[in-house]
N, CA and C atoms as a LAMMPS dump frame, in Angstrom:
ITEM: TIMESTEP
0
ITEM: NUMBER OF ATOMS
339
ITEM: BOX BOUNDS ff ff ff
-5.0000000000000000e+02 5.0000000000000000e+02
-5.0000000000000000e+02 5.0000000000000000e+02
-5.0000000000000000e+02 5.0000000000000000e+02
ITEM: ATOMS id mol type element x y z
1 1 1 N 0.86 -1.179 0
2 1 2 C 0 0 0
3 1 3 C 0.899 1.233 0
4 2 1 N 0.694 2.141 -0.931
5 2 2 C 1.51 3.345 -1.048
6 2 3 C 0.995 4.419 -0.103
7 3 1 N 1.908 5.228 0.375
8 3 2 C 1.542 6.342 1.241
9 3 3 C 1.467 7.614 0.415
10 4 1 N 0.71 8.593 0.903
11 4 2 C 0.516 9.84 0.158
12 4 3 C 1.814 10.615 -0.013
13 5 1 N 2.85 10.286 0.755
14 5 2 C 4.105 11.015 0.639
15 5 3 C 4.999 10.438 -0.451
16 6 1 N 4.554 9.369 -1.131
17 6 2 C 5.335 8.804 -2.221
18 6 3 C 5.542 9.847 -3.312
19 7 1 N 6.723 9.824 -3.916
20 7 2 C 7.017 10.699 -5.045
21 7 3 C 6.29 10.148 -6.273
22 8 1 N 5.592 11.004 -6.993
23 8 2 C 4.871 10.59 -8.183
24 8 3 C 5.521 11.195 -9.425
25 9 1 N 5.483 10.444 -10.527
26 9 2 C 6.018 10.921 -11.798
27 9 3 C 5.038 11.925 -12.398
28 10 1 N 5.572 13.055 -12.855
29 10 2 C 4.759 14.126 -13.438
30 10 3 C 5.326 14.465 -14.816
31 11 1 N 4.439 14.631 -15.795
32 11 2 C 4.858 15.046 -17.137
33 11 3 C 4.008 16.229 -17.571
34 12 1 N 4.68 17.292 -18.003
35 12 2 C 4.028 18.505 -18.493
36 12 3 C 4.26 18.614 -19.991
37 13 1 N 3.189 18.885 -20.733
38 13 2 C 3.291 19.136 -22.166
39 13 3 C 2.627 20.469 -22.471
40 14 1 N 3.289 21.276 -23.305
41 14 2 C 2.763 22.577 -23.706
42 14 3 C 2.554 22.599 -25.211
43 15 1 N 1.391 23.108 -25.634
44 15 2 C 1.087 23.196 -27.057
45 15 3 C 0.513 24.571 -27.345
46 16 1 N 1.136 25.266 -28.279
47 16 2 C 0.665 26.591 -28.679
48 16 3 C -0.662 26.434 -29.415
49 17 1 N -1.653 27.253 -29.033
50 17 2 C -2.974 27.176 -29.669
51 17 3 C -3.315 28.429 -30.465
52 18 1 N -2.4 29.397 -30.487
53 18 2 C -2.63 30.62 -31.238
54 18 3 C -2.535 31.835 -30.342
55 19 1 N -2.062 32.935 -30.898
56 19 2 C -1.899 34.159 -30.107
57 19 3 C -0.941 33.913 -28.958
58 20 1 N -1.364 34.279 -27.752
59 20 2 C -0.539 34.066 -26.568
60 20 3 C -1.059 32.91 -25.72
61 21 1 N -1.851 32.018 -26.318
62 21 2 C -2.471 30.935 -25.554
63 21 3 C -1.774 29.595 -25.795
64 22 1 N -1.66 28.848 -24.722
65 22 2 C -1.086 27.503 -24.765
66 22 3 C -1.981 26.545 -24.001
67 23 1 N -2.085 25.314 -24.497
68 23 2 C -2.702 24.25 -23.726
69 23 3 C -1.601 23.596 -22.896
70 24 1 N -1.834 23.501 -21.609
71 24 2 C -0.903 22.816 -20.705
72 24 3 C -1.574 21.515 -20.276
73 25 1 N -0.955 20.397 -20.634
74 25 2 C -1.463 19.079 -20.264
75 25 3 C -0.524 18.48 -19.234
76 26 1 N -1.091 18.127 -18.08
77 26 2 C -0.294 17.567 -16.991
78 26 3 C -0.769 16.135 -16.75
79 27 1 N 0.192 15.223 -16.739
80 27 2 C -0.087 13.818 -16.464
81 27 3 C 0.667 13.414 -15.209
82 28 1 N -0.047 12.765 -14.299
83 28 2 C 0.547 12.253 -13.059
84 28 3 C 0.278 10.754 -13.026
85 29 1 N 1.34 9.965 -12.793
86 29 2 C 1.182 8.518 -12.696
87 29 3 C 0.904 8.148 -11.245
88 30 1 N -0.303 7.604 -11.016
89 30 2 C -0.673 7.202 -9.658
90 30 3 C -0.27 5.748 -9.442
91 31 1 N -0.023 5.404 -8.181
92 31 2 C 0.531 4.093 -7.853
93 31 3 C -0.435 3.174 -7.122
94 32 1 N -1.607 3.692 -6.738
95 32 2 C -2.617 2.823 -6.122
96 32 3 C -4.01 3.404 -6.317
97 33 1 N -5.01 2.622 -5.95
98 33 2 C -6.403 2.983 -6.21
99 33 3 C -6.966 3.989 -5.218
100 34 1 N -6.176 4.412 -4.248
101 34 2 C -6.655 5.376 -3.25
102 34 3 C -6.406 6.828 -3.662
103 35 1 N -5.774 7.053 -4.836
104 35 2 C -5.583 8.414 -5.338
105 35 3 C -6.832 8.848 -6.091
106 36 1 N -7.201 10.134 -5.923
107 36 2 C -8.357 10.702 -6.612
108 36 3 C -7.951 12.067 -7.164
109 37 1 N -8.124 12.246 -8.467
110 37 2 C -7.768 13.525 -9.084
111 37 3 C -8.835 14.559 -8.769
112 38 1 N -8.391 15.794 -8.561
113 38 2 C -9.314 16.899 -8.281
114 38 3 C -9.261 17.912 -9.418
115 39 1 N -8.33 18.859 -9.371
116 39 2 C -8.326 19.896 -10.399
117 39 3 C -6.907 20.323 -10.754
118 40 1 N -6.824 21.038 -11.882
119 40 2 C -5.577 21.635 -12.372
120 40 3 C -5.826 23.126 -12.466
121 41 1 N -5.032 23.892 -11.724
122 41 2 C -5.226 25.339 -11.684
123 41 3 C -3.911 26.068 -11.922
124 42 1 N -4.036 27.286 -12.461
125 42 2 C -2.878 28.161 -12.584
126 42 3 C -2.575 28.724 -11.208
127 43 1 N -1.318 28.643 -10.806
128 43 2 C -0.896 29.16 -9.517
129 43 3 C -0.062 28.132 -8.775
130 44 1 N 0.711 28.602 -7.813
131 44 2 C 1.56 27.681 -7.053
132 44 3 C 0.74 26.897 -6.024
133 45 1 N 1.299 25.792 -5.532
134 45 2 C 0.634 25.059 -4.452
135 45 3 C 0.524 25.933 -3.209
136 46 1 N -0.438 25.65 -2.344
137 46 2 C -0.578 26.431 -1.114
138 46 3 C 0.74 26.46 -0.321
139 47 1 N 1.115 27.667 0.108
140 47 2 C 2.325 27.823 0.905
141 47 3 C 3.611 27.873 0.104
142 48 1 N 3.538 27.764 -1.216
143 48 2 C 4.726 27.783 -2.079
144 48 3 C 4.847 29.137 -2.776
145 49 1 N 6.063 29.535 -3.021
146 49 2 C 6.347 30.762 -3.755
147 49 3 C 7.236 30.392 -4.935
148 50 1 N 6.963 30.973 -6.101
149 50 2 C 7.787 30.714 -7.276
150 50 3 C 8.388 32.019 -7.776
151 51 1 N 9.4 31.904 -8.624
152 51 2 C 10.034 33.092 -9.187
153 51 3 C 9.11 33.711 -10.239
154 52 1 N 9.219 35.023 -10.465
155 52 2 C 8.302 35.701 -11.394
156 52 3 C 8.379 35.181 -12.831
157 53 1 N 9.53 34.629 -13.242
158 53 2 C 9.694 34.15 -14.622
159 53 3 C 9.003 32.811 -14.871
160 54 1 N 8.414 32.24 -13.844
161 54 2 C 7.819 30.905 -13.917
162 54 3 C 6.305 30.983 -13.801
163 55 1 N 5.617 30.283 -14.698
164 55 2 C 4.154 30.144 -14.596
165 55 3 C 3.874 28.824 -13.875
166 56 1 N 3.376 28.869 -12.638
167 56 2 C 3.132 27.62 -11.915
168 56 3 C 1.727 27.062 -12.163
169 57 1 N 1.65 25.742 -12.211
170 57 2 C 0.378 25.03 -12.294
171 57 3 C 0.326 24.045 -11.134
172 58 1 N -0.848 23.847 -10.574
173 58 2 C -1.013 22.904 -9.475
174 58 3 C -2.082 21.878 -9.835
175 59 1 N -1.671 20.605 -9.898
176 59 2 C -2.583 19.486 -10.128
177 59 3 C -2.837 18.873 -8.75
178 60 1 N -4.059 19.033 -8.248
179 60 2 C -4.406 18.579 -6.906
180 60 3 C -5.027 17.183 -6.958
181 61 1 N -4.529 16.331 -6.072
182 61 2 C -5.077 14.99 -5.894
183 61 3 C -5.273 14.76 -4.403
184 62 1 N -6.096 13.778 -4.077
185 62 2 C -6.223 13.355 -2.685
186 62 3 C -5.847 11.884 -2.606
187 63 1 N -5.547 11.436 -1.404
188 63 2 C -5.217 10.034 -1.17
189 63 3 C -5.929 9.592 0.095
190 64 1 N -6.676 8.501 -0.011
191 64 2 C -7.387 7.961 1.149
192 64 3 C -6.38 7.319 2.098
193 65 1 N -6.361 7.785 3.323
194 65 2 C -5.45 7.23 4.325
195 65 3 C -6.158 6.152 5.132
196 66 1 N -5.409 5.141 5.525
197 66 2 C -5.95 4.113 6.4
198 66 3 C -6.854 3.109 5.713
199 67 1 N -6.883 3.118 4.382
200 67 2 C -7.696 2.166 3.633
201 67 3 C -6.787 1.182 2.907
202 68 1 N -7.302 0.012 2.626
203 68 2 C -6.586 -0.932 1.775
204 68 3 C -6.702 -0.445 0.332
205 69 1 N -5.579 -0.343 -0.353
206 69 2 C -5.555 0.19 -1.709
207 69 3 C -4.957 -0.856 -2.644
208 70 1 N -5.531 -0.974 -3.832
209 70 2 C -4.968 -1.876 -4.826
210 70 3 C -3.849 -1.192 -5.584
211 71 1 N -2.829 -1.942 -5.95
212 71 2 C -1.711 -1.4 -6.715
213 71 3 C -2.124 -1.15 -8.16
214 72 1 N -1.757 0.003 -8.688
215 72 2 C -1.965 0.336 -10.097
216 72 3 C -0.77 1.174 -10.549
217 73 1 N -0.583 1.265 -11.83
218 73 2 C 0.375 2.194 -12.425
219 73 3 C -0.382 2.823 -13.582
220 74 1 N -1.109 3.917 -13.269
221 74 2 C -2.055 4.483 -14.222
222 74 3 C -1.884 5.996 -14.294
223 75 1 N -1.871 6.543 -15.516
224 75 2 C -1.793 7.995 -15.637
225 75 3 C -3.158 8.654 -15.467
226 76 1 N -3.175 9.813 -14.828
227 76 2 C -4.348 10.684 -14.798
228 76 3 C -3.915 12.004 -15.42
229 77 1 N -4.754 12.552 -16.28
230 77 2 C -4.367 13.701 -17.089
231 77 3 C -5.433 14.786 -17.03
232 78 1 N -4.975 16.024 -16.957
233 78 2 C -5.869 17.185 -17.052
234 78 3 C -5.189 18.231 -17.935
235 79 1 N -6.005 19.037 -18.604
236 79 2 C -5.509 20.094 -19.485
237 79 3 C -6.189 21.404 -19.124
238 80 1 N -5.419 22.477 -19.167
239 80 2 C -5.97 23.812 -18.98
240 80 3 C -5.267 24.755 -19.955
241 81 1 N -5.917 25.848 -20.299
242 81 2 C -5.289 26.834 -21.178
243 81 3 C -4.613 27.891 -20.316
244 82 1 N -3.384 28.223 -20.696
245 82 2 C -2.634 29.238 -19.961
246 82 3 C -2.15 30.323 -20.915
247 83 1 N -2.053 31.558 -20.439
248 83 2 C -1.533 32.644 -21.274
249 83 3 C -0.014 32.706 -21.166
250 84 1 N 0.612 33.189 -22.209
251 84 2 C 2.057 33.435 -22.169
252 84 3 C 2.273 34.938 -22.154
253 85 1 N 3.163 35.398 -21.29
254 85 2 C 3.541 36.809 -21.287
255 85 3 C 5.048 36.894 -21.457
256 86 1 N 5.517 38.04 -21.892
257 86 2 C 6.938 38.213 -22.196
258 86 3 C 7.833 37.918 -20.99
259 87 1 N 7.338 38.129 -19.791
260 87 2 C 8.156 37.926 -18.606
261 87 3 C 8.221 36.495 -18.112
262 88 1 N 7.44 35.61 -18.697
263 88 2 C 7.404 34.208 -18.255
264 88 3 C 8.069 33.337 -19.319
265 89 1 N 9.125 32.617 -18.94
266 89 2 C 9.825 31.778 -19.909
267 89 3 C 9.576 30.292 -19.708
268 90 1 N 9.117 29.903 -18.504
269 90 2 C 8.931 28.478 -18.212
270 90 3 C 7.625 28.244 -17.462
271 91 1 N 7.192 26.984 -17.495
272 91 2 C 6.015 26.536 -16.758
273 91 3 C 6.45 25.362 -15.885
274 92 1 N 6.026 25.357 -14.63
275 92 2 C 6.242 24.199 -13.765
276 92 3 C 4.897 23.679 -13.3
277 93 1 N 4.705 22.378 -13.475
278 93 2 C 3.501 21.708 -12.992
279 93 3 C 3.861 20.971 -11.705
280 94 1 N 3.119 21.26 -10.644
281 94 2 C 3.305 20.601 -9.354
282 94 3 C 2.172 19.605 -9.14
283 95 1 N 2.503 18.406 -8.698
284 95 2 C 1.485 17.449 -8.25
285 95 3 C 1.409 17.568 -6.735
286 96 1 N 0.2 17.787 -6.219
287 96 2 C -0.001 17.986 -4.788
288 96 3 C -1.017 16.955 -4.297
289 97 1 N -0.608 16.175 -3.301
290 97 2 C -1.48 15.156 -2.718
291 97 3 C -1.695 15.487 -1.25
292 98 1 N -2.959 15.659 -0.877
293 98 2 C -3.319 15.997 0.504
294 98 3 C -2.484 17.173 1.028
295 99 1 N -2.278 18.172 0.15
296 99 2 C -1.584 19.39 0.546
297 99 3 C -0.073 19.348 0.47
298 100 1 N 0.509 18.233 0.032
299 100 2 C 1.967 18.096 -0.01
300 100 3 C 2.435 17.903 -1.453
301 101 1 N 3.484 18.658 -1.861
302 101 2 C 4.044 18.513 -3.206
303 101 3 C 4.755 17.16 -3.29
304 102 1 N 4.34 16.347 -4.29
305 102 2 C 4.898 15.001 -4.426
306 102 3 C 5.57 14.775 -5.778
307 103 1 N 5.614 15.801 -6.615
308 103 2 C 6.269 15.684 -7.913
309 103 3 C 6.114 16.971 -8.696
310 104 1 N 6.98 17.14 -9.698
311 104 2 C 6.91 18.336 -10.542
312 104 3 C 7.635 18.098 -11.849
313 105 1 N 7.311 18.931 -12.831
314 105 2 C 7.99 18.92 -14.127
315 105 3 C 7.994 20.349 -14.648
316 106 1 N 9.091 20.742 -15.271
317 106 2 C 9.246 22.101 -15.801
318 106 3 C 9.577 22.043 -17.283
319 107 1 N 8.934 22.912 -18.049
320 107 2 C 9.205 23.028 -19.486
321 107 3 C 9.274 24.5 -19.861
322 108 1 N 10.087 24.798 -20.883
323 108 2 C 10.098 26.146 -21.438
324 108 3 C 8.894 26.295 -22.369
325 109 1 N 8.368 27.522 -22.449
326 109 2 C 7.298 27.777 -23.417
327 109 3 C 7.865 27.495 -24.804
328 110 1 N 7.187 26.665 -25.607
329 110 2 C 7.67 26.452 -26.965
330 110 3 C 7.44 27.697 -27.818
331 111 1 N 8.233 27.849 -28.814
332 111 2 C 8.062 28.991 -29.714
333 111 3 C 6.8 28.784 -30.548
334 112 1 N 6.09 29.879 -30.778
335 112 2 C 4.902 29.823 -31.631
336 112 3 C 5.318 29.431 -33.042
337 113 1 N 4.473 28.674 -33.706
338 113 2 C 4.81 28.206 -35.059
339 113 3 C 4.024 28.945 -36.094
């Protein structure tokens, strides 16, 4: 049975959709059936501060404590649209389980095509 403090694999993908808009897709690989995905929001995790050049995203999950959980290795994915501004060069996606950061991934904004 995995504990909520386990480190989880996080993958961030950015796709330009036109103008200054990008789709940010965040995938988190969960390790047991007690994880539940909640939401993906622009902004740092509670209590965290990021540098101004970074656009933070927070993918919130919960984990049932004290329950028997089945083992899985399954991705959960959410997408949100984010704006790009001249002062932001990178995006970091944080995975947060029960209020604790358990993984992250950082990517540079891709150039518009």
